[in-house]
C-alpha positions, 0 to 999 in steps of 0.5 A: 246591797249593791244589785247587778243582774245578767239576762236570762241564761239559754235555759228555759222555764221548761228545764227549770220547773218554775212555778209556785208549789205547795205552802207556797213556795216559788221556784224561778226561772233562774233556780230561785226558791223563796216563799211568798207569804200573801194573804188569805183570799187575795190575788196575785199576779204570777206572771205577765207578758204581753200574751199572757197573765197568769194570777193566783189566789190564796187561801188559808184553811183554818183546819189545819195545826202543826203547819202552815195551811195557806195554799193557792186554791185559784188560778186564773189565765188570760190568753191573748188570742191570735190576729184575725186577717180581715176581709181584703174588701172591708172598709176598715183600714186595720189589717187585723183584728183582735180577738176578745182574750180567752179567760181560763179559770182553774179554781175549787168548787168548795174550799170548805170540803175534801173529796165530796163525790161526782154529782153523777154517780158512776161518771168521771169527773176531776178531782172526786168533785172538787175541781172545775175549770171555767173557759169563757163562761162555761164550766168544765167538771169532767176529764177530757182533751178540750180544744177551745179554739185554735189558740187554746186546748185544755187537757184535764185528767185524774191522776194519783201520786205516783204519777203525779209531779213532785213538789218542792217539799214533798217528803213520803212520810208525811204525804203518804196519808194523801195517797192513801185518801187519794186511792182508797179510803175516800174514793168509796171503792171508786178509786183510780182503775188500773186495767179492771172494770169501767169503760175503754172510751176515750173523751173525745167520743163521750159527752164529757165535752160541750157539744159546741167544741166538737166541731174544732177537734179537726180543725188546724191548730196554732198551738205550741205542739200536737202532743196527746195527752198520754205524750204529755204525762211521759214527759213529765217522767222526770218530775214525777214521785214514782216514776217506776210505779206510774210505768204500768199505769201509764201502759194500760191507760195506753192500751185501753185509751181510757184515760179520760174515764178515770176517776180520782182525788187529784187532777193535772191540767195543762192549758195549751196556747201559741206562746206557752204551756202551763201545768196545773196539778190539783191535790187534797189534804185530809189528816185527822187525828184517828188516821194519824194515830193509825199510821204515823208516829202514834204520838203528838210529837213528830218522830224520824225513822232511819230518815224518815219523818212519821208525822204525830197527832199535832198535824191536822188538815184539810185543805186543797193545794194547786201547783202551778208550773210554766212548763214550755215557751216559745222563743219569742215569749222568752225575749220579752220582759216578763212581769209579776212574781214568777216573771221577775225571776227571769232575771238573775240578781247578784249581791254585791259580793258577786254572788248570785240571790236565790232565797231573799225574796226581798231582794229578788223581787221589787216590790212588797206583797200588796204590790202585787195584788191584782182585784180578780182573777183576770186583772192585768193591772198591779203596782209592781209592773208600774214600778218596773216600768219606771225602773227601766225608763230610769235605766234607758235614761242614764244610758242615754246620757252616758251615751251623750256624755261619751260623744 
């Protein structure tokens, strides 16, 4: 099939919600949507540029029956640092020195267990103890607004279904059990507070932030924006599962300034750099036959009532799901050539008939699954990147020969 390409449109990643969701579906920069099958416990390069690399790890949950069971359970980000001006009297000839890149790992504490509970009773933790964020060797398990450096900020907080970002295969009938478990059954009366009880302290005055980061709070920033955590959440309203139901909860959080002391079984993480903002959402799934018999079809098979699907007892699953999005980018990053599974969707491809290719994974991506494999969370080398380099060099040589012939 003959392909032709068009350069990235004026529409940007933040307008399209580009990322990886669910079991897993790749939502491309140019509105593509396709499955990337992958192999359990394998890392893949999802996005790569000169400044940033985003890798993701697949994991298959064998307890899931009647559904896929393959989800992303870890995401690794390599973030190049801004160059540091050297002392004018320094004998070193280089004008700038490149700092070591930041390494951020968002992962599950224990993939074999859902809703384990916080280590310290009464203190908030991310996703009821399931989620952890490792930044340059330091582990974060509590909600907070963490200014790591002039070029890295991480915001992490617990959320619930209404305020969660809607994912590609969301269906109210299927996912209502997730909401129940997140906010009632599993939290053992420690569900997200909706305005009553609990401390109203913000994380900036709590012990949830490592002390050596406290001194960075008031320093000048070179980040993409200076928005507050609550402003980020408000900006996500168009993408929420149930924005009208989320509004009262969000208003209470604003008045009480207590976002970071909320407990919950789901979490949202924003990773803010100089060039981009990534968003990660953690969900936990726990479906048992007993719960399905009490609240769904009550039968082995699925049934549909007035357009809503009710799952049968054939579906069982205990799993963790990480959804991830490239939410914002700078203009300079948009002008770079992007690599990786998501990165390759920067350029829209067309078939011989002139129609855009939006669902055929084998026509959209240059390589097979194994060509995007990386050895670990922060590995930046993979075969598909080399293949694209070879294609680009071949195109440039062809253009040079064409110009020479015309002359």
